[in-house]
C-alpha positions in Angstrom: 84.5 70.9 121.9 83.0 69.9 118.7 86.6 68.6 117.9 86.9 66.3 121.3 83.2 64.7 120.5 84.1 63.9 116.7 87.3 62.5 118.1 85.6 60.2 120.6 83.4 59.2 117.9 86.1 57.6 115.7 87.7 56.1 118.3 84.7 54.5 119.3 84.3 53.2 116.4 87.9 52.3 115.7 87.9 50.4 118.9 84.5 48.2 117.9 86.2 47.4 114.6 89.0 45.9 116.3 87.3 43.9 118.9 85.0 42.9 116.7 87.1 41.2 114.0 89.4 39.6 117.0 86.1 37.9 117.9 85.0 36.6 114.6 88.9 34.8 114.0 88.8 33.4 117.7 85.4 32.4 116.3 86.5 31.0 112.9 89.4 28.5 114.5 87.1 27.2 117.3 84.6 26.1 115.5 84.4 22.5 114.9 84.1 21.3 111.0 80.3 20.4 110.1 80.4 16.8 109.9 83.9 16.2 111.0 85.2 13.8 113.3 85.6 15.0 117.2 88.8 13.9 117.9 91.2 16.7 119.5 93.0 16.5 116.4 90.6 15.3 113.5 93.1 16.8 110.9 96.0 14.5 112.1 96.0 11.7 109.4 94.0 14.1 106.8 96.4 16.5 105.4 94.3 17.4 102.8 91.2 17.9 105.0 93.2 21.1 106.9 93.9 22.5 103.6 90.4 22.5 102.8 89.4 23.8 106.1 92.3 26.7 106.1 91.2 27.9 102.6 87.5 27.9 103.3 88.8 29.7 106.8 90.5 32.2 104.8 87.8 32.9 102.2 85.2 33.9 105.0 87.6 35.8 106.9 87.8 37.7 103.4 84.6 38.0 103.1 83.7 39.4 106.8 86.6 41.6 106.4 85.1 43.4 103.3 81.9 44.1 105.7 83.9 45.5 108.1 85.1 47.6 106.3 82.4 48.5 104.6 81.3 49.7 108.2 84.1 50.8 109.1 83.5 53.7 105.6 79.9 53.9 107.6 81.5 54.9 110.8 83.6 57.5 109.4 81.0 59.0 107.5 78.2 59.1 109.7 81.2 61.0 111.8 81.8 63.3 109.1 77.9 63.9 108.5 77.8 64.7 112.3 80.6 67.4 112.1 78.6 69.2 109.2 75.6 69.4 110.9 77.0 70.4 114.4 78.7 73.3 111.6 75.2 74.3 110.2 73.8 74.7 113.3 76.2 77.3 114.8 75.2 81.0 113.9 77.7 82.1 110.9 78.9 81.4 107.2 81.0 78.5 106.9 84.3 78.0 106.5 85.9 76.9 103.1 88.6 74.3 104.3 90.7 73.8 101.5 90.0 76.5 98.9 91.5 76.0 95.3 94.1 79.0 95.4 95.2 80.9 98.7 94.4 84.7 97.8 96.5 87.2 98.4 95.2 90.3 98.0 94.2 92.5 100.7 90.4 94.3 100.6 89.7 96.9 103.5 86.2 97.7 104.1 85.9 101.6 104.2 82.4 102.1 106.4 81.3 105.6 106.1 79.8 107.3 109.5 79.0 110.7 111.0 75.7 111.0 113.6 74.4 107.7 113.5 74.8 105.5 116.9 73.2 102.4 115.0 76.6 102.1 113.1 77.0 99.1 115.9 74.4 97.2 113.9 76.9 97.3 110.7 79.9 96.8 112.5 78.7 94.1 114.3 77.6 92.2 110.9 80.9 92.5 109.5 82.8 91.2 112.7 80.9 88.8 112.8 81.1 87.2 108.7 84.2 88.7 108.4 87.0 85.7 107.8 90.0 87.2 108.3 90.9 90.3 110.0 94.6 90.7 107.9 92.3 90.2 105.1 89.9 92.4 105.2 90.8 95.5 107.9 87.9 97.5 108.9 88.3 100.9 108.7 85.3 103.4 109.8 85.8 106.9 108.6 83.7 109.2 110.8 82.0 112.9 109.5 79.9 115.0 111.7 82.0 114.6 115.1 79.2 113.1 116.6 80.2 112.3 120.3 78.0 109.2 120.9 78.7 107.6 117.2 82.6 108.1 117.7 82.5 106.6 121.6 80.0 103.4 120.0 83.4 103.1 117.2 85.9 103.4 119.9 84.5 101.1 121.9 85.5 98.4 119.0 89.3 99.0 120.1 91.6 96.9 117.6 89.4 95.3 116.0 88.5 98.1 113.9 90.2 101.4 113.0 89.0 104.5 113.4 89.5 107.6 111.1 88.1 111.1 111.8 87.1 114.0 109.1 89.1 116.3 110.1 87.2 119.6 108.5 83.9 119.5 109.8 83.1 123.4 108.1 80.0 124.4 106.6 80.4 124.8 103.0 79.4 127.4 100.9 76.6 126.4 98.5 74.6 127.8 95.8 71.5 129.4 96.7 69.0 127.2 95.2 71.2 124.7 96.9 70.6 125.5 100.2 68.9 123.0 101.8 71.1 120.0 100.0 74.4 121.2 101.9 74.1 117.8 103.4 75.2 116.5 100.0 77.8 118.7 99.6 79.2 117.3 102.9 79.0 113.5 101.8 80.9 114.3 98.7 83.7 116.0 100.9 84.0 113.0 103.5 84.0 110.5 100.5 86.9 112.4 98.7 89.1 112.6 102.6 88.0 109.1 103.2 89.1 107.4 100.1 92.0 109.5 99.6 93.2 107.7 103.1 92.7 104.5 101.7 94.6 104.9 98.5 97.1 107.5 99.5 97.5 107.3 103.1 97.1 103.6 103.6 98.4 102.3 100.3 95.5 100.2 99.7 95.2 98.4 96.1 91.1 98.5 96.3 88.6 98.9 98.9 85.0 97.9 99.7 82.6 101.0 100.7 79.6 100.3 103.0 78.3 102.8 104.7 77.0 103.1 108.3 73.3 102.0 107.9 74.1 98.9 105.8 73.9 95.2 107.0 75.7 92.7 105.0 74.9 89.1 104.1 76.9 85.8 105.3 78.8 85.9 102.4 79.2 89.1 101.9 83.1 89.0 101.9 83.1 85.6 100.0 81.2 87.5 97.0 83.7 90.3 96.9 86.9 87.7 97.2 85.5 85.7 94.4 84.7 89.2 92.2 87.7 91.1 92.8 89.6 89.0 90.0 86.9 89.6 87.8 87.4 93.3 88.6 91.0 93.2 88.6 91.6 91.7 85.0 88.5 92.5 83.1 88.8 96.3 82.0 85.2 96.7 81.1 84.3 96.5 84.5 84.8 99.2 86.8 83.3 98.4 90.0 81.6 94.9 91.8 78.4 96.0 93.9 76.4 94.2 96.6 73.2 95.7 95.3 70.6 95.3 92.9 68.0 98.1 92.7 65.1 95.8 91.8 65.5 93.4 94.8 62.8 92.9 96.4 61.4 89.9 97.6 59.1 89.1 95.1 61.2 90.2 92.2 64.2 87.6 92.8 64.5 84.3 92.5 65.3 82.6 96.1 66.2 79.7 94.1 69.5 80.6 92.5 70.8 83.4 94.8 74.3 82.4 93.0 73.3 84.1 90.0 75.2 87.5 89.1 75.0 90.3 86.8 76.3 92.6 84.5 75.1 96.3 85.1 75.3 99.4 83.4 74.2 101.0 86.3 76.4 102.1 88.7 74.3 100.6 91.9 76.5 101.8 95.3 75.6 100.9 98.4 78.4 98.2 99.0 80.8 98.5 96.4 84.4 97.2 95.3 86.7 99.9 93.3 90.3 99.5 92.9 93.2 102.5 93.3 93.4 103.0 89.5 89.7 104.4 89.3 90.4 106.8 92.4 93.6 107.8 90.2 91.1 108.7 87.6 88.3 110.3 89.9 89.9 112.3 92.5 91.1 115.2 90.2 87.1 115.6 89.3 85.3 114.7 92.2 82.4 116.4 92.5 80.8 119.0 94.9 77.7 117.4 95.9 75.3 114.6 94.6 78.5 111.8 94.0 76.6 108.8 93.1 74.6 110.5 90.5 77.7 112.3 89.4 78.8 108.6 89.1 76.5 107.7 86.5 77.4 110.3 84.1 78.8 108.9 80.9 81.6 110.9 81.2 82.8 108.8 84.1 81.2 105.5 83.3 82.8 105.1 79.8 80.8 102.5 78.9 82.3 100.5 81.6 79.9 98.4 84.0 79.5 96.5 87.6 78.5 93.3 88.5 75.6 93.1 90.5 73.9 90.2 92.4 70.6 88.4 91.9 69.9 89.1 95.7 71.9 91.7 97.3 74.4 91.0 100.1 73.5 94.3 102.0 70.1 96.0 103.3 69.6 99.6 104.7 68.1 100.1 107.9 69.0 103.8 107.7 65.3 105.7 107.2 67.3 108.8 109.0 69.5 110.6 106.6 70.0 113.3 104.0 67.0 112.4 102.0 64.6 112.1 105.1 63.3 108.6 104.8 61.2 109.4 101.7 62.8 106.8 99.1 63.7 104.2 102.1 59.9 103.9 103.1 58.7 103.6 99.3 61.8 101.1 98.5 64.5 100.5 100.2 63.2 98.7 102.4 62.0 96.2 100.8 65.1 94.7 99.6 65.9 91.4 100.2 69.1 90.7 101.8 70.4 87.1 101.3 70.7 84.8 104.4 72.3 81.9 102.9 75.9 81.3 102.1 77.1 80.5 98.5 80.7 79.5 97.8 81.4 81.9 95.2 85.1 81.4 95.1 84.4 77.6 94.0 82.3 78.8 91.1 83.4 79.4 87.6 82.4 83.4 87.2 84.5 83.5 83.7 80.3 83.8 82.0 80.3 87.5 83.4 83.3 88.4 81.0 82.4 91.1 78.8 82.4 89.1 75.0 81.1 85.9 76.4 77.9 87.6 78.7 77.2 89.7 75.9 76.7 87.2 73.4 75.0 84.9 75.6 72.6 87.3 77.8 71.2 89.1 74.6 71.2 85.7 73.0 69.0 84.3 75.5 67.0 87.9 76.5 65.6 88.2 72.2 65.2 84.3 72.4 62.7 84.7 74.7 59.0 84.9 73.4 57.6 89.1 73.6 54.5 89.5 75.3 52.3 92.5 76.4 52.1 93.9 79.7 48.4 93.0 80.2 48.8 89.4 79.1 51.9 89.3 82.0 49.5 91.1 84.5 46.4 88.6 84.1 48.8 85.7 83.9 48.6 84.5 80.5 51.0 82.4 78.5 52.4 80.9 81.4 53.5 77.7 79.1 56.1 80.1 78.2 58.2 80.2 80.2 60.8 83.5 80.0 58.9 86.1 78.4 60.4 89.7 77.5 58.4 93.0 77.1 59.6 95.5 74.7 59.9 98.9 74.7 60.3 101.6 72.3 61.4 104.8 74.2 61.8 106.8 77.4 57.2 107.0 77.9 57.1 103.2 77.6 59.7 102.0 79.4 58.1 104.4 82.5 54.9 102.9 81.8 55.8 99.1 81.8 58.4 99.3 84.5 55.6 101.1 86.7 52.6 98.2 86.0 55.3 95.5 86.8 56.8 96.8 89.8 60.4 97.9 88.2 62.4 101.1 89.7 61.1 103.4 86.6 63.9 105.8 87.2 66.4 107.1 84.5 70.1 108.1 85.2 71.5 109.4 82.2 69.4 107.6 79.9 70.4 104.2 82.2 67.5 101.8 84.0 68.4 100.8 87.6 70.2 97.5 87.1 70.2 97.5 83.6 72.6 96.2 81.0 72.4 97.2 77.4 68.7 98.6 77.7 67.4 95.6 79.5 66.1 94.7 82.9 65.5 91.3 84.4 63.8 90.6 87.2 60.5 88.4 88.1 57.3 89.0 88.3 54.3 86.6 89.9 57.2 83.7 89.5 58.2 84.6 85.9 61.7 85.6 84.5 60.8 88.5 82.7 63.1 91.1 80.6 62.1 94.1 79.9 64.5 95.0 76.9 64.5 97.6 74.1 64.5 96.4 70.7 67.2 94.0 69.3 68.7 96.9 67.2 69.1 99.0 70.4 72.5 101.3 69.7 72.9 102.6 73.2 71.6 105.2 75.8 70.1 108.6 75.2 71.5 110.5 77.9 68.3 112.7 77.2 66.5 110.1 79.0 66.0 111.3 82.7 
């Protein structure tokens, strides 16, 4: 419908353009020479006068044609703007009409599901924003054997692939872990599902989401743009859609394009390569797989990419954690609502050498202030500032005072890179950072 309206607008503009020029041409030839004789052939005896009139008419016609060319350009411009506004009024991400490089890779989306029938919310958003079913096949792996959830998944037909974890048996666990059996089943399911993606289906990479995640409009664009970085930079081992400190008041809403490196494994919508699964599968843990990923033995000094504003949000209060972490933190994470054309941006600044040089220089060039000065809105003229901590206790105290996640996993703070956590506090960019001579994480900080 939009195409027909647009074509009609251009057609009418062209008709008006041609008709106007025809009238002008008739007018020029028909009008008498000012001050000239009124006979039927005023230039019969004056060839020089005829030549002057033809030259003048040609000059006037040339000027008018230039005006008409401007008019036609305006018609075309307004037609393009009209089409753009119509596209912007529609729901969903705009399409990139002329990508610089046609992507050739396939990134399956692996949805880990169990007994939440609300998986429909997750799948609806994925299907709504998915730019290509061929490049982004959706695989839903279901554990638990929950019939209602299975029916919901099956209702999508061929739009997705539905696989089911065959082993639903109880898992023997240590007595002290009896209440954590759910975490053991999750780890078992992850191992089976990832093996299906990489061993059975032979994919070279995958984006993992859980059934309680809702994705942003540019979720697919984000992973499409960052995949080449993950493939070419050996200092990276994942790309995550999640910012652990991504509450609305702690992120820069004006810069949804900002991306960072982080030493903390964020999860919650993350991309990994088949080569990483080759490395992790033989030693995959029996439980608590995400904290296991954050141990130095798995991380091996590698980083992940994460966004300023999260490209996923969780709506799943129900879960093995009984909703406590959700109520205190997760439900406040801001989901990006706009669309950033990441594939059209230069993301080379995220490569390790450039990032380590530029990010560290920026952080330690920021003037140092005290937490009390920040909380009382002092020294606002300084712009970006740095709060320096010297040990585990000072980090936790400052983080808690400023609203930053204060827990540490194997010594690494959430969203941190080289010990530095970047966030907004009352509209100011703040870097919670160790001394400049920082030498590495202390795994005893936990």
